[in-house]
C-alpha positions, 0 to 999 in steps of 0.5 A: 586511480583504481582500475574499473572492473567489468560487471554484468551491467557495465563498468564499475567505479572504484568501490564496486558501484556501477557506472550507470548510477541512474539505472535501476533494477526494475525486476519485480516492480510495478509502476508504483512499487514492488509487485505485492505478490513478491512481498512477505506478509510483514512487508505487505502489512507495512506497505498497507499501513503506509498507504493507508496513512498517506491516503488522506493527504494524497486525496486532499493535496495530491495531483490527479496523477498522484491520486490515480497512482495511489488508488492503483497501488492501494488496490494492488496491496489490498487485493494481495492481502485479501488473496492471502487472507480469504478467511480473515476475521470480520468484526460483526459491526463491520457487516451490513447486518451489524450496521442495521442493528446499530441503526435500529438501536438509535433513538430519535434524541441523541443519548436518549435524553428527554425533555 
């Protein structure tokens, strides 16, 4: 049997694995993941895409705790994105003015078809 080595966190098993396999390094982690400020731009976008993709299922099928955690994480990630991109391009149709223009252009009959 190979002798164990001493690591900064305790003894290591053969192969260099720490003996406390259930211990995790919690530095730079929030309750639900890595602190968004520590992510690079590509990682942040990947996290945002993932959380938006899973949102619907969490809303429909997740427990109250899961939904609360999802809300908190989404707010953290979106807040970090907005902090990094304060001058992001905003589509005209996504503003209040754009919504009013869409509403005023609608007719009483869908598609403008008459009788």
